[in-house]
Each structure stands twice: as C-alpha cells, then as structure tokens.
N, C-alpha and C positions, 0 to 999 in steps of 0.2 A: 384531804381537803376538809372533810367534816370535822376532824379533830382540831384543825387549826381554827375553824370558826368557833368551836366550843371553847377553846382556850381564851378567845377574846372575851367571852361571857364571864370568865372567871374560873378559878380553880375549884371553887365550891361546887359548881354545877358539874364539872368534870369528875370530881370525886363521887358524887351521887350516881352519875351514870355508870362509872366503872364499878361501883359497889353493887348496883342493880345487875349489871352484866355478870359479875362474879357470883352473885347469889343465884341467878338463873343457871349458870354453868354447874354450880355445885348441886343444885336441885336436880338437874338433868343427869348428872353422874350418879347420884344416889338412887334415882328412879331406875336407871338402866341396871345398876348393880343389884337391885332388889326384884327385878322381873323374874317371875317363876319361884320366888322364895317367900312370897307373902302368905302362903297357906301353911297352917300348922298341921302336922301329922301326928296322930295319937298312936303310939305303939303299946299294944297290950300283951301281956303274957298269959292271959286267960286261956284255959283249955276249952276246946270246942264242946258245945253242949251234947251230952249223950242222948241218942235217940234209941228208945227201948223197942224191942220186938213186941208186936201185939198178936201175931198169929203165924202159923206155918201150915201149908197145905202141900200134898203130894200130887204129882201129875196123874196118878191113877189111884183109885180106892179099891180096885179088885183086878186081879190078873190071873188068867189061866196060862200056865207055862209047861212046855214039854220037858220031860226029864232030861237033865243035862244042859238045857238051854239057859241063856242069860237074857235079862231085859233090864233097862235102866229106869229108875225112878228119879224124877227131878223134884227138888223141894223149892217152894216159893215162899219167901219170908216177907211179911208185911210189918211195918211199912218198908218200901224199897230202899229207903235211906237209913235203915237201922244201923247203928254203930257196930254191933257184934252179930254177924250172921253165921257164926259157927254152929254146925249141926253134927249130930252123931246118929248113926243108923244101927238098928238091932233087929234080930229075928227071934220070934217067940219059940221057934222050933228049928234049931240048926241041923237036925237030922233031915228035915224036909227042904228047907231053903236057907241059904246063907246070903248075907249082904255085906258089901264092902263099904268103906266110909265115903265113897262117891255115889252110893245109891244103886250100884249094879247088883242085881239079885240073880242067883243061880239056883235052879231046882236040883236037889240032891236025891230026893226020893218021892214016892207018891204019898200024898197027904196034904195037910193044910198048915199054914204058918201065917203069922201076922208080922209084917215088916213095919217097924216104927221109926219115924224120924223125930228127934228131940232137939230143940234149940238150946244152946248154952245159956242164952239170955232169956230168962223167964220160964224155962223148961216147958215150952209149948210143944204139943205133939200132934202128929197126924199119922194115920195108919193105912196100910194096903193089905188086903187079904190075898194070899197066894195059895 
C-alpha cells in the first residue's frame, strides 16, 4: 500500500527513497563486515631486550661438613628476570671438597676449601667456605 501511494507522488520521489534505502543497506553491510577488523596490529621482529645479571649470592657463606657427606648450595641471581642465569661452580681445593654443576658439595678430606659460583653473564661471584 505504501508503495502505491508513493507512486502517485511521482517516480522522482520513489527513486530518492529507493536510493536512500540502498545507501543505508550498503552502509549496514560494510559496517557489519568491518566489525572486529578496525584495529591495526603492529608486528615487530625486534628481539626482546637483554636483562643483565647484577649479582649472585649463595644460600650459605660457610658450612662445616662431615667427611664423605654432601650438602647443596643454591645460587640466587639478581635480577630475577635476568636473561642468562647460567652459572658454574668450582672448588679451590678439590682434595678437600668437590662441587658439581648443580651446587652439590661433597667433603673428600679434612681441611678447608672455598666453593665459588660464577655467573656466565658478568662473571659475578659468590663464595662459601667449607
């Protein structure tokens, strides 16, 4: 009924109304198609920033150990988000005490030794007297 009334008013009015309806439909279609796609995403190939070691400490700085017994030293690297936390352990006197690369120290003979942990990054050290 509405269309018949519009036709009486002339074809010019009808063309304008149909053109407006078509424009609104196209606008709606393009709006729906672009939902969720309006934000740009920047993709970067930059490598993460390296965080350098600033210090290392051992869980003990002195330990008396019975011959043949083993105890564990734990290293603590700062900052906690350092990129390279690699460490190495060494003994100043392997006849008295040996240490593995996990910080496990074993007494081999009576005497004294200094166990040292060294960071790969920065060569920071901490020691424990055994």
